[in-house]
Phi, psi and omega in degrees: 000317181298319184297333182286342187282336180223133175254134181224123179232128182242121179220132177057032180082000181250123177266128175250107187250132181231125168296130193232072172217057191299331181293342177244023183054035177059032178297152188268106168254179184301316177300327178293317177303313181297321182292321178295316179298318179296322179294318177299319177297320178297316181294320179297330182267002183273114177290143177078011178293134183243331183194160178229133170249120185250123183228178171237136179288149177082217191273353188217157170286300177192129181276003179096199184294136173280087187297320180297320178297317180292327177291326177287334182231071185300333178297323180298322179295324178288319184297323183289343177264353182288136178233128176288160185300329182265010182253139178276337184225161173259177184299317181302322181282324183295324183290341177261310184284341180301330178292326178295328185277347175292138184277029180223159176296137178237125180246119174269130179252117188247138174221163173067260178230150177219085191246148168052238179300330176296319177295321180294326174295315179297324179293337176289339176287162179279332181221150176232112176257127189233145168288149184301327185277356183296138179249141183238149175199134167277086200270355188303329180301334178301328181260008178075025181232178178254158173298127186222025178246047179079007182300325180293329180283324183270324183293326183294341177282347187247328186234157168291158185297327180293317178297315181298316180294322180299315180293320181288325183282331182262329184068017185293152179271144175223145178282167185302324182296317177291320178301323178292318179298324180283335182108002178288328183247137180281321185205133174255127183209154182297324179233082186296330179292317177298319178296320179295318178298318179295320179297317180296320178300324176293317181295329181293344177273358182256161179295125178296329177294317180294319179297316179296320179294319178297316180300312180295314183298312185290320178293321178294322183289326184277342183210149178236147172052055175299325180300320179295321179296318183288328174296323178292322176306309183295318180301315180290320181298322181295335176283340186260318188297129176085356178282163184306317182294326178293319178295321178299317180296316181293312180296322178297319181288321183288322188244010177068027181270151175252088184263134179284138179278144177275180179296149182290136173249016182289132183259341180074000000 
């Protein structure tokens, strides 16, 4: 079951990875989390890897967390946030931030929708090439939670804090053109996969050592202590998840109800 969730083909040093749950717009259930982590481990162990192109099968890149699946399997929701004492990240964060840790350029190609956890996975890539009609949203607020898949560590490298908070607090959708203007998207093009393939061919003419060095240097220079940021994500999320206001937000979104929120119990 896990193997079906992600397709990975490596040719000529280029890995073409596809989230593979098209009937659910590649929404993230527990098997998808496991499959992405396994794929990242495979890529890290692949000698001669030069670049990764990350896509979603079917009509969308990724619609985000499969909330209904997580509600049916609440233990899975807890497990993806669990972090062992010797781990800097949890599973939810590793499937997004893991692309950042690969020592090769990673290009996410987005179509359809790129919502919530799907956006955080795309933010883990080094570049995002998008079709014009693709819609983006930091959607976690819809379920009464915060982005907790390394989004705080990756988003801060692209946006000012006010822009990032506005998107996270409202969950509003934006098209690729606005996303490009804000800095979420690297390039908007009619055929983003073709553009990504052409870009990779250019990168293959460059020194892999230099590319790896540039990736490490620039990410380190633009941000400090991502591990600390991601630990804070989890700490805050645990204060929010399962509380009355989070359930009100989730039930309201699932069933179209207009439920009034109670007083905040957030401790910070």
